[in-house]
N, C-alpha and C positions, 0 to 999 in steps of 0.2 A: 601359419597358423595365423597370420596377417590376411595371409592369403583367403583365407576361410572366414573373417570378419567381414573382410567387404566384401562378401559375392552375394548377399542380401540386399546393399544399397546398388551395385553393379545392376543385380538384377531388376531392382525397381527403376533407377533409370534407364534400362532399355526398354522395361514395360513402356515408359511415361513418354518415348521418342517413339515408340510405334505408333504410341494411342497420337501421337503428334500430328504423326505421319498422316494419318488416316482422318483429320480432321482437317479439310483445306482453309476450315472459318475458324481456328483455334483462334486467330489474334482476338479476331473482332470478338471471340466470346470471351476470350479475358476481359475486353472492353468496357463488355456489358457488365460483364463480372462487378467489377470496381465500380461501374455506374450503381447496380441496385445497392449494394454497401452503401456506398456514399448517401443514396436515397433513404435507406429503410435505420440510418441510424443519427440520432443527432450530434452533432458536434457542436460543442459549448466552447471548445478553446481552438476550435478555428482549425484543427491540425489540418483535415480532408479538405476543406473550404478554400484553404490558402495555398494548398497543393495538388491539389486534385484537378485540373484542368485538364479538360475532355475536349477544347478547343486547338486541336493538333491534329496533325492526318502523318507526324512521320512516324516511320515505324521505329517501337520499341519507346517511344516519349513518356507509355506508361511505367517505365523502369526506374525514373528519376523521382516517381512519386513518393511523398514520404511513407515510410513503413513497407515501401514492398521490394520485391527483388524478384528478378529474373531469370528463367535460364540463360539468356545470353542478354547482352545491352541491347541488342539491334532488333530483337523480336518481343513483341508483344504478348511473351507469354509468360504469366505471373509464376515464379516457384515456390518462394513465402509469403508471408504476410506477417509483419511484425507490428502490431496496433497499441502495443501495450502501454499505460498509463495515459491515453489522451482525452480520456471524460466520456467517451463514447458511451451512447445510452440506446436502449431498445433491444428488441429480441435476436435470436441470434439469426445472422443474414442468412435466408436462404440462399442469394444469389452467388453463395460460395459455389454453387453446384455449374456453373458455366467457368469458373476456373477449372479446368479438367487436370492441369497439371502441376497441380497445389500438392507441394509436399511437406510443407511447414504454416502450423497457426498458431499465433501468439494472441490472443485478445485479452490479457491479461490487465487488470491493475483496473476495470473500467467499471460501469453500471451497464451490464446485459442484464437483462431480466427475465421471466416469463422460464417455460421447460426447454430443456434440451432438447433438440426435434429427437422424433421415436424414428426417425429415418435418415437419424445423420451419418449412418455406413454406406449410403447412395449420396450426399451432400458431399462429401469430402473423402472418396475410397481407400485415395495413394497416403494420405497424412499421417507421417510417423511422429510426430509431435503437434499435440493439442493442450494449450494452456487456457484453462479460462478460469484463473485465481488471482486474486480474487473478482469477484463481479458481486451481482447479487439473482444467480441462476436462480430454480427454483422446481419444485416437483421431484420426480424421481428419475436417477440414472437410465435412460434406455438402455432395451438388452439389446437393442442391435448395435452398442458399441464396443458391441464383444464382435461382431464382425470385421471392425478395423484392423484390417490383418497384419498392416505394415507399422501399426503403433508401436513405439518405443517409450514415449515419455506421455502420460497423462496424467493432468495436474486440475481436480477440480477443488482442491481447499478455498476455504474461507465464504463458500455460498451458503444458499439457502435449501441444500437438496435433501428428499427425507426420504422416507420407503426402506428396502432394504439394497444392498449392492450387488449387481449381477452375477452370477456366479460364474457367465460367461468371459468377467474380464480376467480370470484367472487363467483363462484358455488361449489368452493372447502369446505368441510362441516367441515374439519379440520384445515384450514389455520389458521393460528397466526401471522404469520409475513411475509410481505410482500415488499420489496423495489426496484423501480425501477429509482432513482434518476440518477443525470447524466447519461443519454442518449438521443437520438433524436425524442421522443414518441410524440404524438400528440394524438389531440382528446379522448374521454369521458374517465373515468376510469371506472373500474368496480363497481357495488356493491356490498359490502358485506353485511352480515348478520349484525345484531346489537352488534354480541358479539366479534367480532372485531373489533379493534383498529388499524386503518391507518391514522396518518395524514399526514400534508402536503410535511411535509422533507423527507417522502418515496417518495413521484414526483417531489421533486426539479430539476431545472436547467433541463428542457426538452422542446422541442420547443412549445408545447404550450399545455398540458394535460387542461383537465378541468371537472365538476362534484365534487363532494364532495368529501374531505374537502376542494376541489379548488374552482375557481372561478364556476360560473351558465355557462354551456354551450351557447352557443350563435350559431343561423344558422347561414350558408354562412359564418364562420371564418375561416383564414386560419391558424390560431393555431399558426403564430409567433413572438414572440415575437420579435420587433427590436431591442433589448438589444441584446437579446442571440446572434441572427442573425450577428449581430456585432462583438460579442464575437468568436463564432464560424469562422468566418471570418477571425480572430485573431488565432485564432487555427490550423487553415488550410495552413496560410500563415506560421506561426512556424516551423509545419511538414516540408514543402516543403522545407523551408531557411535551417531546420539544415540539413536535407538529403545533400541540396548541398554541405555546405560547412563542413560537417563531413567530406565526401570525396572526396573533394577538385576539384570538378564541379567547384566551380565559386571562385574566389580572393576575398577578405573581400571586398576589397573598392568595388566590381560592387554588393557584398551584401548587404552593407551600401544603394548603391544606389537602391536597388531594393526596400528596405523596407522602404525607403521614397516616391519611386514611389504608393507603394500600400497607401499612405498618403488619396488620395481621396476617395478609400473604409471606412476609417475608420471616421466616424463622431461622434460617440458617448462619445466621451468626455464630453462635457456636459453634459448628462448625470450622466457620473462617478463623476461630479463634486457634481452635485444638490446632487445625493445621498452622495455622506462625507462632505455634508455643505461646498460646497466649502474649501475643504481640511482643515478645520475648527480642531484646536488643542482638541477641545472637540470630535473630532473620532480618534482622535493619537492612536493608539497600540500599546503600551510599551513604551520602554524611547529611541527608536532611530530614531523617530522624520521624518521615509518613509513612512510608514504603516500607512493606515488610513479603520477605518470600512464603508462601502455602505450600507443604507439601503436602497432598492430599492421599487417603490410604488406595485410591486405584492408580495412582503413579503422574498423577498430573502434577504438574508445577505453575503455579499462577503467580501472580504481583497483586499483595492489596494494599491500598493508599487509606488510611485510615485520617479522618480529619476530627479536629476536634469542635468544641461546642463553641461557638461566637458567630456574630453578626456576618465579619467578613466570611469565614471560611463554609458557612451557611450559603451565604452567595455563590462563593467559587466551587462549591459539590454541585450546586443547582446548574450553573455553568456548565462544568464537564459533561454532566449528565446529558443537558441538554444536546450541546456542541456535538461530542462522539460518540450521540445517542442517532444522529440523521446523518454523522460522513463515514464514508468507508474509502480507505485510501490505503495504497499501499504505502506509504510513508506517514501515513499516523498510527498513535499505539492502540492496537486494537482492544475495545469496550468489553467484557463477557458479561458485565453485570455491574450491579451493585444492593446495597443492603441499608437498612433502616430500620433502628431500634433504640427505643428510647432517646437516648441522645448523642448515640454512637454514627456516624456514617461512615460507610465504606463504599470504596469502588472497585471493582476485582479488575483485572487486564491479565494478559498474558504475560509471561514472563521471560524477559530480554537478556539472552545469556553471559552477553558481556556489557551490560548494565548502561551507565552513560557517557557523552562523551569529558564531560568537563575531570573524572576519572582518568580515562585515559591523556590528556592533556597537562592535567596539573595534577600526578600522582602525588601520594604520600609519602614521606619522607624515606627513604630506603626501600622505597616500591618501584622498580624499574618497569615500563611499559612502555613496547617498542611501539611505534605505529608508520607503515610506510604511507608514501606521498603517496601511490596509487589508492590504499585505502580510504586516504583524506578526500581523496577528490571524490571517489565514493559517496560519500558520506555528504560532502555541498552538495553534489548533484541531485541526492536524495531531497535534502532538506530545501533547497530551490526546488524543486518537482513538488514537494509536498505546501510550502508555500506559493506560487502560484497558482495550485488548484485551487485551493482555500479562497483566493483571493479573486478568480476568476469561475467559478462555481457559477455556472448557469442559473442555478434551484436555489442556494444559499450561499453567500457569500460570508465569510468568516474572517476575523482579523483575530491573531493570537494575542499579540501587545505584549506578552514576554517571554521572548526570544531568547534565548542560550544557551549554551553549551551543556548546562546541569537539566534540561526538556528532551535534550536528544537523545533519547536511547536507542542500543545498537543490539541485533540480532544475531544470531548463531553465525552470518554472513557479513556483519558490521553494516547491513541495510539499515539506513534510518530510520526511526518511527519519532518523529512528533509528540508530546506529550505533553500535560502543564496546562489544558485548556481552562485554567480558573476566572482567569481576566480576559478571556475572549469575546469579543462583538462577532454578533449574528446580526445580521438584513437577507431579508428575503430579497433578490437581485433583479427582481420586477418592481418593485418601489420607487415610487413618484417622486419621492419626497426628498427633500436635500437633507435632512437630517437623520439620523439611525440611531434606535434606541440600542442602548446598552442593555444585555439580558441582566436582570435583578436588581438593576437602578434606575434611579431619576435621569441619569446623566444622558449625554446625547454623543455622538460618534459625529467629528466635524470630517467633511471631505477630506479626502486625501491620508485619513490617521491611517490607512494601508502603508504608509511610508514608514512608519514605528518598527512594521514589520522588518523593512528593508534596512534601517538602522543595525536592527537586530542581528540580521545575516549577515551585515558586516562585519561587525563582531565576532562573530564565530570565525566566519572567515580568515580572521585575522590574526584570531589564535589557531586555529587550524595550519596556518604559514608556520607562526612565532613562536605557538605554546607559551605564552606569557599573555599577561594582564595588557588588552591595548591600547591603554588609559593614552599613554604617548605615541603611539601609535595615530590615532585619532585626531591629535590635534597636530601630527606633523601632514595629514590626508587634506588634510580644514587649511594648514597654511597653504598647501602645494596648490586646493582648487580642485583637488581630485585628479591632477595630471601631474603628479610623480615629478617635482620638478627636484624636491628634495629624497631622490630614491637611494641614495648611497644611504643615507640613515636608516630605511625601511631596509634596503636592503641586511642591513649588520644586524637588522633580527631576527631574519628569516634562522628558524629550528636548526641547528648546525649538522642535526643528524642527517636534513636532506638535501645538504649542499654535496655538491661533486659525482652524485649519481645520472645526471642530465636532463633534469627536469627544470631547470632554471627558465626556461623559458616559460612554461606551464606558470611556475610558482608567478613570475614576477608579472601573465597574464591575470592571475587572482589575485595580486597585489592591486590591481591597477581598478578590478571590479570594486573589489573591498574596499578602498576609498572613495569611488565614489557610492557607494553604500551609505558611508558613516559620516555624510556632511552635513553640517549642521542644518542646515535648512531644506526643510522636506522636500522641497520644488525643485532643488540640484538630487535629489536622486531619483536613480531609474525604477520602472514599475519591476515587480517581481516575474511578473512574465518576461521582460527583454533580459535581465539576473538570470532566470535558467534558460532561457535563450543561448547568451554568452558560456553559461560556465558548462554545458555539454557539446558545445562544440570544440570549445578546450579539450574537455574531455573523450572528445570523438567521437561521441554517443552518434 
């Protein structure tokens, strides 16, 4: 049985090796492939520009590039490209065609836009894994994607794809994983072979897909669910208004009037009230009393954040719409839409099955929650990645300003989703002024206030290690100047459930980073970019 399962992979490797033998200039082609990718994509976080240095004639030197895996470390023959979460911008890189031995492509969590190439089967013919989620890919899914005959994994969720899903996808004999959730697709879904398990979650939040495992298709249906249409209107308005305000085209007062004027198009609040059981306490998520679980008739589960009327909550509502309406990242809470009706302000998000980090670290009395160290490391890396991206985004830099374990939500895989952008500070990074305007008020953002997020990250890191409120530890860190001279006192505070499992070295390194982050003087704190590089190194990423 094991022999049969291994057979397709062996055949693929054999084919590729034969192909390599036929191409005497294969290595130079792969170098040209990577050069083309680097030239065709914007690299605002400098992942490629800092690592992909082509001034080298050594065989196998490209194998040391960030995100590049080779068939052999001493041969310039690319096997996998893992460029996830690098903030890359541009269209699908056509230079991939020159990486003729490529068998893995992960471009997830970037900002790739435009259509998926209609000839994608010619660009990456041998790839078993293709991950383009989440990005900004638009247009239709090309029929030629059904010609990628080695494809095992196809992940296209969280994009802007529209039209129908090609039925040819269901004919891919090796497909095991397929997801197109959170797009704008409609029509019947493909029919897969019985051994492939595709759930409704893989199709969630589209315009009107039908067929197993969803509802049956009906003739002459326009496939557009009225609720989602309302949410998409909210999304469109959020994006337009965010652009306008961020670039100072419209003053804040006019933006507020413009939002209210759009009220006639937002008639979906009653459906949200019904979905949350009229905002019943039983549907409340967490202890803060502002987030509710909404169960829709079509089976979707959403999270609805409710704002009460006041000047401060109005500012927070607008700030959150403006921020998340323009930003998309795998470690940010996905905003689906919003609703405004009279004095009611509602934000609609994807529902996070594992709640927030605070409830895991500080459970209610009698509620036992176990969180292993590798999960805590994953959460810390995800938070650091998201904050580093926010602070260094080329087009729009953001400081969250309210980092805590309560605003860190966790999806079903315990991936970090940063939320609560009500106090966020936004600025276009190409501004030349020395002070930055705080959205929704006349205050200014003093340069270096991004270190407030670093401080918040340090507190969360201490909580992850100790499972306690870290006030005493913060004083210890500052008394030791971040050098851990009082380490024994800090060591005594480590969560007992983590001791004796072989993670002591990692925990010590995390404590060192945390202590540097919570220094009282902002000038003594590192940048989030440096912090992210350190924590992901410790995590072995």
